[in-house]
Each structure stands twice: as structure tokens, then as C-alpha cells.
N, C-alpha and C positions, 0 to 999 in steps of 0.2 A: 654788754653794751647793747642798747636798743635805740635805733634811730629810724624814723619813718616820716616821709613827707605827708602832710595832711591831704594835699591834692597832687595826684600823679597823672600827668597827661600820657596818652597812649604812645607807644612806640612799636613799630613793626619792622622786623629785620628777618632776612632769610639767609641761612648759612647752609650751602650744599643741599638745598631742597627742604631742610627742616625749618619750620616757622617758629619764630620767637615773638611773642606778643607784648612783652613788657620786661623792663629791667628795673629792679629795685635798687640793687647795689652791685658793685664789682669789687672783688678783693684782689690786691696786688701784693705779692710777697717780695720784699726787697731786703737787701743785705743791711742797709743803713736807713732807718726812718728819717734821720736828720738830712741825709743827702736827698732822699726822695721828696721831703718837704721843701728843700731848697729849689728843686725843680718844679714840682706841681704847684706849690703855693707861691713861691717867690718869683719864679720865672714865667709860669703859665697863668698866674693870677687866680688859681682856684681857692676859694675861701676855706679856711680850716674851721670846721664846725665843732669838732670834739677830738680830744686825744686822751688815751688812757693806756695803762698797762693791764693786760688781761692775764693775771697770774696763773690761772688754771690752764691756760694754753701756752704760757711762757713767751708771750709776744707783746710788743707795743703796737697799738692800733691808732690810726688817725682817720677821721672822716672828713673828706673834702668834697666840695660840690662841683660837679661838672654838668652844667645845664645850659639850656638855650635862653633862659630868663634870669634876671637878676636875682641873686640869693636873698631870701628874706628869712631871718632866723625864727620869726614867729610862725613860719610855715612847717616847722618840724615838731613832731610828737616825740618826746624823749622818754616816756614811760609806757611800758607795755599795757598796763591797765587802761591808760588814757586812749591808747590805740584801739583796744577792744571796745571801749565805750563809743568811740567815733565810728568804728565799723558797724556796731549794732544800730547806731543812729542813722547810718546811711541806708539801712535796709528798709 
């Protein structure tokens, strides 16, 4: 699975003196993906972008958006080749 926002605004966090300049995604391992979706999607209102079974890892995966701006599905690049093309065009 590949997901990447077309435009990613900066984020600066400090943890115990270490500097973190950006977060692309965060993975959370849960016992039940359905229970997690009930919380994150249904209770907290995080939009579900994509859900799939990753057979080679033996897991179900879900991509939800947690952002300060309204989620726009057109702001996501879902193919790795398209991401590389956008990256080259930005240079």
C-alpha cells in the first residue's frame, strides 16, 4: 500500500532534545481493526481513506486522516510512480 499527500505542510516537534521535522504517517498496532475504526472514524471523525489486507505481513491496514485542515481525497497520490513524477517535477 502506498499513500502520500501531494502537499505536506511542515511540522516541528521536540522529544527529549531530539528534533523531528516532519511526520508522514504513524502506524498503530491494534488487536481489532474494527474496534479501532469505531473509535478513530466513528467517534473521532477521522476520514477513512483506504483499507486493505496486506497478506505478506499478515495484517489488515487502514489509512485514516488526522489533520488540521479538511480532508480532500484529491490531495493524495496513491501510486508510487506518480509520487516519483511529482517529486521530480518539484525539483
